[in-house]
VEXFIMAR-854472 format. One record per residue (C-alpha): residue in one letter; x, y, z. Coordinates in Angstrom, 3 decimals, decimal comma. Layout:
# residues N
<node "A"; <X; Y; Z>>
...
# end
This chain:
# residues 274
<node "M"; <-14,217; 15,156; 45,303>>
<node "I"; <-12,157; 14,782; 42,107>>
<node "P"; <-14,227; 14,713; 38,848>>
<node "I"; <-14,140; 11,529; 36,790>>
<node "S"; <-12,574; 13,306; 33,803>>
<node "A"; <-9,812; 14,707; 36,040>>
<node "R"; <-9,132; 11,233; 37,421>>
<node "K"; <-8,958; 9,836; 33,872>>
<node "D"; <-6,567; 12,573; 32,806>>
<node "R"; <-4,472; 11,999; 35,897>>
<node "S"; <-4,336; 8,245; 35,279>>
<node "D"; <-3,313; 8,818; 31,666>>
<node "D"; <-0,615; 11,309; 32,712>>
<node "E"; <0,646; 8,991; 35,421>>
<node "E"; <0,780; 6,148; 32,889>>
<node "I"; <2,909; 8,211; 30,531>>
<node "E"; <5,154; 9,444; 33,357>>
<node "A"; <5,610; 5,883; 34,541>>
<node "S"; <6,732; 4,865; 31,059>>
<node "A"; <9,124; 7,790; 30,715>>
<node "A"; <12,749; 6,784; 30,368>>
<node "P"; <16,078; 8,518; 29,830>>
<node "L"; <17,175; 9,254; 26,288>>
<node "L"; <19,780; 6,502; 26,386>>
<node "D"; <17,125; 3,936; 27,262>>
<node "H"; <14,991; 5,120; 24,329>>
<node "L"; <17,941; 4,850; 21,952>>
<node "T"; <18,737; 1,382; 23,261>>
<node "E"; <15,161; 0,286; 22,743>>
<node "L"; <15,136; 1,838; 19,261>>
<node "R"; <18,271; -0,095; 18,376>>
<node "S"; <16,738; -3,364; 19,558>>
<node "R"; <13,534; -2,655; 17,603>>
<node "L"; <15,555; -1,898; 14,464>>
<node "I"; <17,621; -5,051; 14,884>>
<node "V"; <14,492; -7,178; 15,182>>
<node "S"; <12,945; -5,457; 12,133>>
<node "F"; <16,033; -5,902; 9,950>>
<node "C"; <16,423; -9,513; 11,069>>
<node "A"; <12,787; -10,162; 10,143>>
<node "I"; <13,337; -8,586; 6,717>>
<node "G"; <16,545; -10,589; 6,254>>
<node "V"; <14,910; -13,908; 7,121>>
<node "A"; <11,931; -13,083; 4,908>>
<node "F"; <14,324; -12,137; 2,067>>
<node "V"; <16,140; -15,483; 2,270>>
<node "V"; <12,878; -17,437; 2,299>>
<node "C"; <11,432; -15,398; -0,576>>
<node "F"; <14,638; -15,790; -2,608>>
<node "I"; <14,388; -19,573; -2,249>>
<node "F"; <10,869; -19,387; -3,659>>
<node "S"; <11,596; -16,509; -6,071>>
<node "V"; <11,270; -18,642; -9,209>>
<node "P"; <7,776; -19,967; -8,342>>
<node "L"; <6,843; -16,440; -7,249>>
<node "Y"; <8,009; -15,011; -10,567>>
<node "E"; <6,165; -17,737; -12,457>>
<node "F"; <3,049; -16,704; -10,566>>
<node "L"; <3,538; -13,064; -11,573>>
<node "V"; <4,003; -13,887; -15,287>>
<node "V"; <0,676; -15,725; -15,554>>
<node "P"; <-1,110; -12,648; -17,033>>
<node "F"; <1,634; -12,356; -19,668>>
<node "K"; <1,490; -16,079; -20,464>>
<node "N"; <-2,297; -16,046; -20,808>>
<node "A"; <-2,279; -12,998; -23,089>>
<node "V"; <0,419; -14,369; -25,388>>
<node "T"; <-1,130; -17,846; -25,475>>
<node "A"; <-4,528; -16,379; -26,344>>
<node "A"; <-2,877; -14,626; -29,305>>
<node "G"; <-1,646; -18,001; -30,591>>
<node "A"; <2,038; -17,444; -29,826>>
<node "E"; <4,525; -19,142; -27,549>>
<node "P"; <5,157; -17,126; -24,367>>
<node "K"; <8,828; -16,206; -24,001>>
<node "L"; <10,678; -13,846; -21,707>>
<node "Y"; <14,144; -12,611; -22,661>>
<node "F"; <16,981; -11,695; -20,327>>
<node "A"; <20,574; -10,464; -20,480>>
<node "P"; <23,399; -12,244; -18,610>>
<node "L"; <22,725; -12,173; -14,852>>
<node "E"; <19,520; -10,190; -15,429>>
<node "F"; <17,281; -12,997; -14,214>>
<node "F"; <19,429; -13,463; -11,093>>
<node "F"; <19,230; -9,787; -10,119>>
<node "T"; <15,537; -9,829; -10,959>>
<node "R"; <15,100; -12,659; -8,455>>
<node "V"; <17,032; -10,623; -5,869>>
<node "K"; <14,834; -7,576; -6,448>>
<node "L"; <11,673; -9,653; -6,296>>
<node "A"; <12,826; -11,401; -3,117>>
<node "M"; <13,614; -8,052; -1,502>>
<node "L"; <10,194; -6,594; -2,317>>
<node "A"; <8,419; -9,753; -1,216>>
<node "G"; <10,551; -9,954; 1,919>>
<node "V"; <9,619; -6,424; 2,982>>
<node "A"; <5,950; -7,226; 2,376>>
<node "V"; <6,134; -10,486; 4,345>>
<node "A"; <8,030; -8,872; 7,227>>
<node "F"; <5,722; -5,824; 7,367>>
<node "P"; <3,591; -7,178; 10,269>>
<node "V"; <6,731; -7,635; 12,378>>
<node "V"; <8,055; -4,183; 11,457>>
<node "A"; <4,682; -2,554; 12,130>>
<node "Y"; <4,477; -4,285; 15,517>>
<node "Q"; <7,962; -3,071; 16,450>>
<node "I"; <7,031; 0,494; 15,494>>
<node "Y"; <3,847; 0,261; 17,518>>
<node "Q"; <5,662; -1,140; 20,549>>
<node "F"; <8,191; 1,697; 20,355>>
<node "V"; <5,663; 4,566; 20,163>>
<node "A"; <2,915; 3,011; 22,331>>
<node "P"; <4,390; 4,105; 25,692>>
<node "G"; <4,057; 7,732; 24,570>>
<node "L"; <0,353; 7,418; 23,707>>
<node "Y"; <-2,735; 7,567; 25,859>>
<node "R"; <-4,708; 4,361; 26,284>>
<node "K"; <-7,472; 5,535; 23,935>>
<node "E"; <-4,873; 6,598; 21,347>>
<node "R"; <-3,276; 3,155; 21,403>>
<node "A"; <-6,682; 1,585; 20,869>>
<node "A"; <-7,297; 3,942; 17,929>>
<node "V"; <-4,000; 3,095; 16,189>>
<node "L"; <-4,462; -0,688; 16,122>>
<node "P"; <-7,343; -0,765; 13,559>>
<node "F"; <-5,242; 1,272; 11,143>>
<node "L"; <-2,273; -1,088; 11,493>>
<node "L"; <-4,587; -3,976; 10,665>>
<node "A"; <-6,264; -2,156; 7,764>>
<node "M"; <-3,048; -1,142; 5,983>>
<node "P"; <-1,869; -4,625; 4,856>>
<node "V"; <-5,436; -5,650; 3,974>>
<node "L"; <-5,896; -2,600; 1,747>>
<node "F"; <-2,458; -3,118; 0,190>>
<node "L"; <-3,329; -6,730; -0,684>>
<node "A"; <-6,623; -5,536; -2,173>>
<node "G"; <-4,753; -3,128; -4,446>>
<node "A"; <-2,226; -5,810; -5,439>>
<node "A"; <-5,032; -8,272; -6,228>>
<node "L"; <-6,729; -5,684; -8,435>>
<node "V"; <-3,493; -5,257; -10,378>>
<node "Y"; <-2,872; -8,974; -10,784>>
<node "Y"; <-6,379; -10,174; -11,623>>
<node "V"; <-7,796; -7,158; -13,479>>
<node "L"; <-5,216; -4,641; -14,660>>
<node "M"; <-2,276; -6,795; -15,799>>
<node "P"; <-4,400; -9,001; -18,101>>
<node "F"; <-5,708; -5,849; -19,809>>
<node "V"; <-2,203; -4,368; -20,078>>
<node "M"; <-0,747; -7,546; -21,569>>
<node "Q"; <-3,619; -7,928; -24,012>>
<node "F"; <-3,084; -4,312; -25,067>>
<node "A"; <0,673; -4,920; -25,544>>
<node "V"; <0,171; -8,146; -27,498>>
<node "G"; <-2,435; -6,425; -29,647>>
<node "M"; <0,242; -4,023; -30,912>>
<node "E"; <2,039; -6,837; -32,737>>
<node "R"; <1,866; -6,774; -36,529>>
<node "D"; <2,969; -9,198; -39,232>>
<node "A"; <5,102; -8,102; -42,151>>
<node "V"; <2,169; -8,737; -44,532>>
<node "D"; <0,039; -6,033; -42,898>>
<node "G"; <1,211; -3,452; -45,436>>
<node "S"; <4,290; -1,921; -43,852>>
<node "G"; <6,586; -4,778; -44,819>>
<node "V"; <8,051; -4,801; -41,299>>
<node "A"; <6,968; -7,161; -38,564>>
<node "I"; <6,327; -5,716; -35,102>>
<node "E"; <6,956; -8,290; -32,382>>
<node "L"; <6,673; -8,003; -28,615>>
<node "L"; <9,997; -8,900; -26,969>>
<node "T"; <9,441; -8,742; -23,237>>
<node "R"; <12,460; -8,721; -20,971>>
<node "V"; <12,368; -10,346; -17,568>>
<node "G"; <13,411; -7,186; -15,741>>
<node "D"; <11,038; -4,934; -17,687>>
<node "Y"; <8,054; -7,133; -16,912>>
<node "L"; <8,912; -7,287; -13,220>>
<node "S"; <9,413; -3,510; -13,074>>
<node "L"; <6,025; -2,906; -14,690>>
<node "T"; <4,247; -5,372; -12,413>>
<node "T"; <5,855; -4,226; -9,175>>
<node "T"; <5,385; -0,545; -10,068>>
<node "L"; <1,661; -1,056; -10,580>>
<node "I"; <1,358; -3,204; -7,445>>
<node "M"; <3,145; -0,596; -5,335>>
<node "A"; <1,110; 2,237; -6,876>>
<node "F"; <-2,235; 0,529; -6,295>>
<node "G"; <-1,166; -0,727; -2,870>>
<node "F"; <-0,246; 2,747; -1,650>>
<node "A"; <-3,240; 4,336; -3,386>>
<node "F"; <-5,485; 1,979; -1,435>>
<node "Q"; <-4,099; 3,513; 1,782>>
<node "L"; <-6,068; 6,684; 1,033>>
<node "P"; <-8,896; 5,943; 3,525>>
<node "V"; <-6,365; 5,278; 6,288>>
<node "F"; <-4,409; 8,458; 5,551>>
<node "L"; <-7,458; 10,722; 5,377>>
<node "T"; <-9,055; 9,164; 8,461>>
<node "L"; <-5,877; 9,768; 10,445>>
<node "L"; <-5,924; 13,414; 9,312>>
<node "A"; <-9,544; 13,627; 10,429>>
<node "R"; <-8,718; 12,160; 13,851>>
<node "A"; <-6,006; 14,786; 14,165>>
<node "G"; <-8,597; 17,478; 13,409>>
<node "L"; <-6,904; 18,640; 10,186>>
<node "I"; <-9,774; 17,800; 7,797>>
<node "D"; <-13,432; 16,826; 7,970>>
<node "A"; <-16,034; 15,262; 5,686>>
<node "A"; <-17,309; 18,692; 4,598>>
<node "F"; <-13,804; 19,576; 3,366>>
<node "L"; <-13,613; 16,390; 1,278>>
<node "K"; <-17,078; 16,937; -0,188>>
<node "R"; <-16,322; 20,556; -0,981>>
<node "N"; <-13,120; 19,651; -2,847>>
<node "R"; <-14,439; 16,487; -4,531>>
<node "K"; <-14,295; 17,909; -8,090>>
<node "Y"; <-10,662; 18,973; -7,668>>
<node "A"; <-9,818; 15,585; -6,213>>
<node "I"; <-11,362; 13,773; -9,196>>
<node "V"; <-9,311; 15,835; -11,664>>
<node "G"; <-6,134; 15,215; -9,672>>
<node "I"; <-6,881; 11,502; -9,414>>
<node "F"; <-7,188; 11,037; -13,170>>
<node "I"; <-4,034; 13,080; -13,807>>
<node "F"; <-2,248; 10,849; -11,291>>
<node "A"; <-3,631; 7,732; -12,990>>
<node "A"; <-2,587; 8,957; -16,447>>
<node "F"; <1,028; 9,467; -15,355>>
<node "L"; <1,260; 6,235; -13,416>>
<node "T"; <-0,324; 3,655; -15,709>>
<node "P"; <0,711; 2,453; -19,187>>
<node "P"; <-0,672; 4,468; -22,128>>
<node "D"; <-3,967; 2,632; -22,480>>
<node "P"; <-7,322; 4,018; -21,357>>
<node "I"; <-8,438; 0,816; -19,626>>
<node "S"; <-5,707; 0,771; -16,976>>
<node "Q"; <-6,095; 4,516; -16,453>>
<node "M"; <-9,831; 4,135; -15,912>>
<node "V"; <-9,329; 1,171; -13,563>>
<node "L"; <-6,878; 3,073; -11,369>>
<node "G"; <-8,838; 6,333; -11,531>>
<node "C"; <-12,192; 4,752; -10,689>>
<node "S"; <-10,604; 2,698; -7,896>>
<node "I"; <-9,111; 5,783; -6,232>>
<node "I"; <-12,384; 7,700; -6,633>>
<node "A"; <-14,226; 4,839; -4,919>>
<node "L"; <-11,628; 4,936; -2,146>>
<node "Y"; <-12,116; 8,701; -1,891>>
<node "E"; <-15,844; 8,221; -1,369>>
<node "I"; <-15,126; 5,547; 1,247>>
<node "S"; <-12,788; 8,046; 2,878>>
<node "V"; <-15,595; 10,621; 3,028>>
<node "L"; <-17,706; 8,144; 5,006>>
<node "S"; <-14,790; 7,109; 7,217>>
<node "V"; <-13,788; 10,710; 7,907>>
<node "G"; <-17,409; 11,564; 8,737>>
<node "M"; <-17,573; 8,706; 11,238>>
<node "A"; <-14,238; 9,724; 12,760>>
<node "G"; <-15,423; 13,324; 13,070>>
<node "R"; <-18,659; 12,338; 14,776>>
<node "R"; <-16,788; 10,053; 17,161>>
<node "R"; <-14,362; 12,851; 17,983>>
<node "E"; <-17,210; 15,254; 18,692>>
<node "E"; <-18,979; 12,707; 20,910>>
<node "M"; <-15,812; 12,150; 22,927>>
<node "E"; <-15,311; 15,900; 23,380>>
<node "E"; <-18,926; 16,374; 24,453>>
<node "A"; <-18,659; 13,481; 26,910>>
<node "E"; <-15,514; 14,972; 28,436>>
<node "E"; <-17,162; 18,412; 28,733>>
<node "S"; <-20,288; 16,990; 30,346>>
<node "A"; <-18,213; 14,895; 32,764>>
<node "A"; <-16,232; 17,980; 33,756>>
# end
């Protein structure tokens, strides 16, 4: 009589063998997946470019609020064609973000035939968590960090009567503001992927919760160095990013611990079934 575990392994192996295909078929499928992904990005780019002006107006709200609160008229300056290329850049970034679910699905469909059934089930939660965590990081930038950054920048302005005899005025360019905003959004968005990245390493057996706890003090130092290099030179944004990543690190410790326990339970179940 064949053990249950052996039958499961055989069914998994037969499933992978049944999905095996010649190299040419894999390359053909890869080409079709890439075509679909690029078409999705292209369509999303066109749609986002059409709405790039309202999207940019949405992004400049923190700047407008900070300047208005200081009693000045909000103005953004641009060189010839700068605003057009800024719209193109914004539409491209937004298009990639909008098309990410389609691209992620195409990647999953391409690699899924080479995974066991339980591995495919384990990958799906991470694909769902990645865009959610990225949006959480972007929201933190837009609603918390950018207002502080703009208030800090506006607070550096000085009138000529302040003693120096020279007025210091904030002249914000369209491209510079977009670069600052998108850089922070991308940084926070990718930083918020930390739990996903560490949990995947734990599922692969490369790290465990004890490793993260043991190296917590080194991680905290590295996190604040990373935050200091990435954020503008004001302590508020550095603290916001640093504390956010530390909180994500602690969440990762819990997630890695759960993944480790689940991995051990699965191994014990397989051993007992054998």
